[in-house]
C-alpha positions in Angstrom: 2.2 -17.7 -1.3 0.4 -14.5 -2.1 -2.1 -12.0 -0.5 -5.5 -13.3 -0.6 -4.5 -17.1 -0.5 -6.4 -19.1 2.0 -4.3 -21.0 4.4 -4.4 -23.5 7.3 -2.4 -23.4 10.3 -0.2 -26.4 10.7 -0.4 -26.4 14.6 -4.3 -26.3 14.7 -7.4 -26.6 12.5 -7.9 -22.8 12.1 -8.0 -21.3 8.5 -7.7 -17.8 7.4 -6.7 -15.5 4.5 -3.2 -14.1 3.9 -3.6 -10.3 4.4 -0.1 -9.0 4.2 3.5 -10.4 3.5 5.5 -8.8 6.2 8.9 -10.1 5.2 10.6 -13.1 3.7 9.7 -15.4 6.7 6.6 -13.7 8.3 2.9 -13.3 6.9 -0.2 -11.8 8.5 -3.1 -14.0 8.4 -6.9 -13.1 9.3 -8.4 -15.9 11.2 -12.2 -16.2 10.8 -11.9 -12.9 8.8 -12.1 -11.0 12.0 -8.6 -10.7 13.7 -5.2 -10.8 12.3 -2.2 -12.6 13.7 1.5 -12.7 12.5 2.5 -16.4 11.4 5.8 -17.9 10.1 5.5 -19.0 6.6 6.7 -22.4 7.5 3.7 -22.8 9.9 1.0 -22.4 7.4 0.0 -24.3 4.2 -2.1 -23.0 1.2 -5.5 -24.8 1.1 -6.1 -25.9 -2.5 -9.3 -25.4 -4.2 -9.6 -29.0 -5.2 -9.8 -29.8 -1.4 -13.3 -28.1 -1.1 -14.6 -30.1 -4.2 -13.4 -33.5 -3.1 -14.5 -33.1 0.7 -17.6 -31.0 -0.1 -16.5 -28.1 1.9 -16.8 -25.3 -0.5 -17.2 -21.9 1.1 -20.5 -20.2 0.6 -20.4 -17.8 -2.3 -21.7 -14.5 -1.1 -23.8 -12.5 -3.7 -24.2 -8.7 -4.0 -25.7 -7.1 -1.0 -25.3 -10.3 1.2 -23.7 -9.8 4.5 -20.8 -12.2 5.1 -20.9 -14.2 8.2 -18.4 -13.8 11.1 -16.9 -17.4 10.8 -15.0 -18.0 7.5 -15.2 -21.9 8.3 -18.9 -21.9 8.8 -19.2 -24.2 5.8 -17.3 -26.9 7.6 -19.3 -26.7 10.8 -22.9 -26.1 9.6 -23.9 -28.1 6.6 -27.7 -27.4 6.9 -27.3 -24.8 4.2 -26.0 -25.8 0.8 -25.5 -23.5 -2.2 -28.7 -23.7 -4.3 -31.0 -24.7 -1.3 -33.6 -22.0 -0.4 -33.5 -20.8 3.3 -36.3 -22.3 5.5 -39.0 -20.0 6.6 -39.4 -19.3 10.3 -42.0 -21.7 11.9 -45.4 -20.1 11.9 -44.5 -17.4 9.3 -45.5 -17.6 5.6 -42.5 -17.4 3.2 -42.2 -14.0 1.8 -42.5 -13.7 -2.0 -39.7 -12.3 -4.0 -40.4 -8.9 -5.9 -40.6 -10.6 -9.1 -43.3 -13.2 -7.9 -45.2 -10.2 -6.3 -45.3 -8.4 -9.7 -46.0 -11.4 -11.7 -49.1 -12.3 -9.2 -50.3 -8.6 -9.5 -50.1 -8.6 -13.2 -52.1 -11.9 -13.6 -54.7 -10.7 -11.2 -55.3 -7.5 -12.9 -55.0 -5.5 -9.6 -54.4 -1.9 -10.1 -51.1 -1.7 -8.0 -48.6 0.9 -8.9 -45.4 -0.4 -10.0 -42.2 0.9 -8.7 -40.5 3.3 -11.2 -38.0 1.9 -13.5 -39.4 -1.7 -13.4 -40.5 -3.2 -16.9 -42.9 -6.2 -16.6 -41.0 -9.4 -17.4 -37.6 -8.1 -16.2 -35.5 -9.2 -13.2 -36.0 -5.8 -11.4 -35.1 -2.1 -11.5 -32.9 -0.6 -14.1 -29.5 0.1 -12.7 -27.9 3.4 -13.6 -25.0 3.1 -16.1 -21.6 2.5 -14.3 -19.3 5.3 -14.3 -16.3 4.7 -16.6 -12.9 5.0 -15.3 -10.3 3.4 -12.9 -11.5 2.9 -9.2 -10.1 1.8 -5.9 -12.6 -0.4 -4.1 -12.5 -1.7 -0.7 -14.8 -4.8 -0.5 -16.0 -6.4 2.7 -14.6 -9.9 3.2 -16.3 -9.9 6.6 -17.9 -7.4 8.7 -14.4 -6.1 9.8 -12.0 -7.1 7.0 -11.8 -5.1 3.8 -9.8 -6.2 0.6 -8.2 -3.4 -1.6 -9.0 -3.9 -5.2 -8.4 -2.0 -8.4 -11.4 -1.9 -11.0 -10.7 -1.1 -14.6 -14.3 0.1 -16.1 -12.6 1.3 -19.4 -12.0 -0.2 -22.8 -8.2 -0.1 -22.4 -5.6 -2.2 -20.7 -4.0 -0.6 -17.7 -0.4 -1.1 -16.4 -0.5 -0.4 -12.7 1.8 -0.3 -9.6 0.3 -0.4 -6.0 2.1 0.6 -2.9 1.5 2.1 0.6 2.8 5.0 2.7 3.1 5.0 6.5 4.6 7.4 8.9 7.4 5.0 9.6 8.1 4.1 5.9 7.6 6.7 3.2 6.8 4.2 0.4 6.7 0.3 0.0 5.8 -1.2 -3.5 3.5 -4.2 -3.1 2.2 -5.1 -6.6 2.6 -4.4 -10.2 0.8 -5.9 -13.2 -1.3 -5.2 -16.2 -5.2 -5.2 -15.9 -7.5 -5.9 -18.7 -10.7 -3.9 -19.8 -13.7 -4.5 -17.6 -11.8 -6.5 -15.1 -10.7 -6.2 -11.5 -7.6 -7.3 -9.7 -7.4 -9.9 -6.9 -7.1 -8.4 -3.5 -3.8 -6.2 -3.4 -3.9 -6.0 0.4 -6.3 -6.1 3.4 -7.3 -3.5 5.8 -9.1 -4.0 9.2 -11.7 -1.5 10.2 -10.4 -1.6 13.9 -7.2 -0.1 12.6 -8.8 2.6 10.6 -6.9 5.4 12.4 -3.6 3.9 11.4 -4.4 2.8 7.8 -1.6 3.6 5.3 -2.2 5.9 2.4 -2.3 3.8 -0.8 -0.5 4.9 -4.0 -1.4 3.9 -7.5 0.6 4.5 -10.8 -1.7 4.0 -13.7 -0.7 4.0 -17.5 -3.5 3.3 -20.0 -2.6 1.4 -23.1 -4.0 -0.1 -26.2 -2.5 -2.7 -28.4 -2.0 -1.1 -32.0 -3.5 2.1 -30.5 -2.6 5.3 -32.2 -1.8 7.4 -29.0 0.5 7.2 -26.1 -0.6 8.4 -22.7 0.9 10.2 -19.8 1.4 8.3 -16.4 -1.2 8.9 -13.6 -0.2 8.9 -10.1 -2.9 8.9 -7.4 -2.5 9.0 -3.6 -5.5 8.0 -1.6 -5.6 8.7 2.1 -8.6 7.8 4.1 -10.7 10.1 6.4 -13.8 8.9 8.4 -15.8 12.0 7.2 -15.6 10.8 3.7 -14.8 7.2 3.8 -18.2 5.9 5.1 -20.4 7.9 2.7 -18.4 6.3 -0.3 -20.2 3.0 0.1 -22.0 2.4 -3.2 -22.4 -0.4 -6.0 -19.1 -1.0 -7.6 -18.9 -1.5 -11.4 -17.7 -4.8 -12.9 -17.6 -6.8 -9.6 -21.3 -6.2 -8.8 -20.9 -5.7 -5.2 -21.2 -2.9 -2.9 -17.8 -1.4 -2.0 -16.2 1.9 -0.7 -15.4 3.4 -4.0 -12.8 5.9 -4.9 -12.2 7.1 -8.6 -8.5 7.2 -9.4 -8.8 9.0 -12.7 -10.9 12.1 -12.1 -8.7 13.7 -14.6 -8.2 11.3 -17.3 -4.8 10.6 -18.7 -3.7 12.9 -21.6 -2.6 11.7 -24.8 0.9 12.7 -25.7 0.9 14.5 -29.1 3.2 12.6 -31.9 5.3 15.8 -32.3 5.9 15.8 -28.6 7.2 12.1 -28.8 9.4 13.1 -31.7 11.1 15.9 -29.9 14.7 15.3 -29.2 16.6 16.4 -26.2 18.2 19.9 -26.6 21.6 19.6 -28.0 24.4 21.1 -25.9 25.6 24.6 -26.6 28.3 24.6 -29.3 31.7 24.7 -27.9 33.6 27.9 -28.4 35.3 27.8 -31.7 38.8 26.6 -31.2 41.5 29.1 -31.9 43.9 28.4 -34.6 47.1 26.5 -33.6 49.9 28.8 -32.5 51.1 30.5 -29.3 49.9 33.9 -28.3 53.1 35.5 -26.8 51.4 38.4 -25.1 48.9 36.0 -23.2 51.7 33.7 -22.4 53.9 36.5 -20.9 50.8 37.8 -18.9 50.1 34.2 -17.3 53.8 33.8 -16.5 54.1 37.3 -14.8 50.8 36.8 -12.8 48.9 39.4 -14.6 46.5 37.1 -16.4 42.7 37.7 -15.5 41.1 35.4 -13.0 39.1 32.5 -14.3 35.4 32.6 -13.9 34.2 31.0 -10.7 32.0 28.5 -12.5 35.1 27.2 -14.3 37.0 26.9 -11.1 34.3 25.0 -9.4 33.9 22.6 -12.4 37.7 22.0 -12.5 38.0 21.3 -8.7 35.0 19.5 -7.3 34.7 19.5 -3.5 35.4 16.0 -2.1 32.6 14.1 -0.6 32.4 14.4 3.2 33.7 11.2 4.8 31.1 9.1 6.8 31.7 9.7 10.6 31.0 6.8 13.0 28.5 7.6 15.8 29.6 7.3 19.3 29.4 3.8 21.0 26.6 5.0 23.2 24.4 7.1 21.4 21.8 9.2 23.4 18.3 9.7 21.9 17.0 12.0 24.5 15.7 15.4 23.3 18.2 17.4 25.4 21.0 15.4 23.9 19.9 15.6 20.3 19.0 19.5 20.6 20.8 21.0 23.5 19.8 24.6 22.6 16.3 23.6 21.7 13.8 26.3 22.7 10.8 25.1 20.6 7.7 23.6 22.2 7.6 20.3 20.3 4.6 17.9 20.3 5.1 14.3 21.4 4.7 13.1 17.8 7.4 15.6 16.6 9.9 14.5 19.3 9.3 10.9 18.4 9.9 11.7 14.6 13.3 13.5 15.5 14.4 10.7 17.7 13.6 8.0 15.0 15.3 10.1 12.4 18.4 10.2 14.7 18.2 6.6 15.4 18.1 5.6 11.7 21.1 8.0 10.9 23.2 6.8 13.7 22.4 3.1 12.7 23.2 3.7 9.0 26.5 5.4 10.0 27.4 2.5 12.3 26.8 0.0 9.5 28.8 2.1 7.0 31.7 2.3 9.2 31.8 -1.5 10.2 31.1 -1.0 13.8 30.5 -4.2 15.8 28.0 -2.9 18.1 26.2 0.1 19.3 24.1 1.1 22.3 21.0 3.3 21.9 20.0 5.2 25.1 16.2 5.6 24.7 15.0 6.0 28.3 12.0 4.3 30.1 9.2 6.7 29.5 5.9 5.1 28.1 8.0 2.6 25.9 6.7 3.9 22.6 10.3 4.8 21.3 11.7 1.5 22.6 9.1 -0.5 21.0 9.4 1.3 17.5 13.2 1.0 17.7 12.9 -2.8 18.4 10.4 -3.3 15.7 12.8 -1.6 13.1 15.7 -3.7 14.4 13.7 -6.9 13.9 13.2 -6.1 10.2 16.8 -5.3 9.6 18.8 -8.1 8.1 22.2 -6.4 8.9 21.6 -6.9 12.6 22.9 -10.0 14.2 20.9 -9.6 17.4 19.7 -6.8 20.0 19.0 -6.9 23.7 18.6 -4.8 26.6 21.9 -3.0 27.5 23.5 -3.4 30.9 20.8 -3.1 33.5 23.1 -2.1 36.3 24.0 1.0 34.3 20.9 1.7 32.1 18.1 -0.2 33.7 15.8 -0.8 30.9 16.3 2.4 29.2 19.0 1.3 26.5 19.3 -1.3 23.8 22.5 -3.1 22.7 22.6 -3.9 19.0 25.2 -6.3 17.7 25.9 -5.7 13.9 26.9 -8.3 11.4 
């Protein structure tokens, strides 16, 4: 099961698209392409392409510029429109001719109608400007609310790429890696929902152009793309290769530089030659000075190298770990924002949990307080994804109320 696969729920008739692989047992599915829900993998099954052919249920193929419908299963419910059939005109209204038909009629009648600029008689329409060369991040509408993240290679070279995401809770998560051929696009690498625009992750691409039997090697390009409303909605334009409108961002504004052959041939600098060994023998004066304690002190660097400081041992956290700000920073005088306080508390929680696991503790209680529940919710979310946790639950309510969580470790 991969991102982009069409699946059906085993507990109902709904179908959707896999938008994310949350963990080894949980996936996120967009039902009707409009809202997403987490579903266990064992509760969905991939819909085979042959099913649509055999049962005449093929989904409509949306062309460039067409607005996708709200219901991804409309082809099963409404069979009045089939691919290849023209849409029926509204009652009482004449069918509107296409642009090509209007131009052909004008040319045959000899009417002096000005033709739109860029249109040549006998062609399908206006000349499209040449597509820009390069590598592009394209966010393509799958529905009015759901966007697919796609990489487009509009160059003549192959591209080795990796794709990952950054969030405030997780600095980096690798999601895909593959090779993309010239003049091609990837399948959806992930899906983003417009209603969650404010919490979208930043996407990170690593790109390495390559040519088989080429005569140059290239440097690795790394591009991090975050999304802001001020620039995102103005980036909608026709995308190269796929022939659809998309929110388009160029990833190689600065093309990858070729590495000169002489630079490739450079070897690592050789270590400094060791001091020439003195001839065998005993220096009586030096030996006497060392025995009497009058020998010069060794340089600090030599002493440090000879006796490295031992690594500090891991200290187990207390059984009841208080995450309140006054407990973490008793002498704090800074006026911290709510976001900064939450980040400080989560960092302390992660550190204490890792030390508890490293020191083989059986259980630990995190005191997070009641508040608005944001810290408790984030702690429970991280615990539910940690495979080293046996279970967690609210700690003794008679002592902590609902302001603490007991974590039992494996």
